[in-house]
Phi, psi and omega in degrees: 000325174295317175294326176296320182290312183298316181296319182295312182297322171306312183296318184289329175280333177286330178293316180302326181290302189292332174271279179287321191278341178293341179268004181231142179246330177213126195220103172244153188269119176209067184284330186224166178296328181295324183288318173300314180298317180301315184294321179299311182299316183297313177296313181295329180264350180248352180287027177207159183213160170307151180302131192285163173274197181300330178281356185084188173209158174258122185260135175289146182245289178206166177247161174237123180217183187210153186294344186296310181204189180289333186304148184217146162271126182259114172272146178217166169228136174274134181232159183262196185294350177251021180059015177272153183299134182263116183086168180285338176235065190286336181278136186214178180201150178210163178277141164250107184273077177304327179298333181256356179155152182293336177249011179279128175231158178213156173285160172283128181284154176299335180290337193262355182295323175297347182259326189236348188262179179272142171283325184192158168207148185208128179279117187254346181208139178204129178215186179281005177236357182145203181179194186213142174229137176264120183230163180223133173268148178300320182289341178226065192291341183269002183238105170298144175245122184266105173273117176245134175240151189198165171258117178293166177303328186274009182087353182278157173267136182234152182217139170228160175236099188272143183204162184270124177236125176061024186083011176217153182287139184214158174270110187293140165231348185196140172230127180245135183240119178268121187267146170242172181302117173064034175177182180249118176299311178197157168244148180235117182268129182228131183202170178264148171305162186293332181278352185077012191276326179206164181262140179243149188229145169230126174265122187245110174284144180259000000 
């Protein structure tokens, strides 16, 4: 029964990838202004965490979603007790299967990596107050993402994912893919200006 369930789940995920998901390369969910506001609130409140214990903590960075459904890919960075990137590959991602429940998660399958995964990541700085990771997404290979981690004045660890949006540096919180039949119509990058004063967006036609 367990093998049958695993096989069926794999077939369903593969079908979802080859039909709707083959039409997406980078995918965050923003169908309405209400959803965008929810994403902004979630990013601003979640991109920090209590001081991690000996095992470290995973800090949310940004989401990838699509117009097809509510499911999202959540990117995180794992930090140690000093709020520095933990290990040689601290940036990771997983599925938030919101269609099935608020707390349901799944790993990204190998076949999904070209659409949702990382092309590369390198830890370029690490100290007792934080660090930096340079990462590249498969779907946006021409735009490096600078993942910065730090310790705030209140002792919590925080993380941001800086990328160029509309010609200026911004802290990415959401990438939305509007799907067309057998393809992606456009990508919408969304982030905060570095001073946190306003949201900036860039629409990329595919």
